[in-house]
N, C-alpha and C positions, 0 to 999 in steps of 0.2 A: 054882238061882236060882228063887227063888216066881213065882209068875203075874204079882202085883202088880209085883216089883222088875224081868220081863221086862215089861208094861205099859212103866212107863218110861224102861225100855232102849229098845224100840222107838219111846218116842217122839221120843226122840233122836236116835236112829241112823239111823231109816227113813224117809224120804219119806212113800210112800204111808201111813204112820201118821199121823207131824203134821202132812201136810198136810189128810187126811182126818177126824179126830180129832172134829174136832164139826161137820162136815156128815152131811147125810142119808144113808146108804148101805145102808138096808135097809129096805122096805116092801111091804107083804103082808099081804093077807084075811085074818084067821084066826078059825077058829069060838070065839067066846067058851064056855070048860067051863062054865061052869052054865046056861046058857040057849044054847046053842049058839047064838048071834045072831053074825054077820060084823061085825067086830071088826077098824077099821085099825088098822095096829102101821107104825108109823113109826120108824124107829131110825139115832141117827149112829153115829160108829162105837164112839164110848167107850160107848153105851149097852151095843152088842152086846159089850162086853168087859167090862163090869159083868154081863151078864145071864150070863154062861159063865161065869162068876167063882165055882169050888167045884162045879162041872159036870162029867161026861167029856166035854165040849166044849170045857174049855181048850188040851186039844191039839189040837183038832180048828181051832180061831180061830187059833191060832198058827200050823201048820201054810200054814193058806189065805193069814193075812200074808205067811207066810216065801216060797209060792210065786208071790206077788203081786212080793216085793222083786226075786226073783230072774228069774224068767220074762217077767215085765211084764203078768201077765196083770189081770182088771181086776178090781179091787178088788170092786166089787158083786154079781159074778157067785158069787166067791167064797166072798164072804160068803153068799151067798143061799144057797150047798150046804150048809150048817153052819146056819144058820137054819131055811128049811125044815125039817129033821127035829126043830129044838128045838123048833119050835111045832108039829111034825105035818102040815104044809099039807101 
C-alpha cells in the first residue's frame, strides 16, 4: 500500500485521523532557513501528512498515528515527536 493509499484508508478507518484531519495538530516556532528569524508553523493533520510524503518521515508519522489508534495516545503529542525533528527544533 502506498503512502497516499494508506492516508485514504486511515481517513475512513481510524476516528483519530478522520476527526482531526482538518484540525490544527502541530504548532511550533521554528527558525527560517534563509534569515534565521523565528517563524510560527501551524499545521493541520492533512498538512503534516502532506509534508511527510516522499520523505523519510512517512513511516514515522504512520507509526505515530497507529500508536494513537491502538493505545489512545494523544495525537498532538505523537505528531510533535515526528515534526520537531522534521523542522529540526
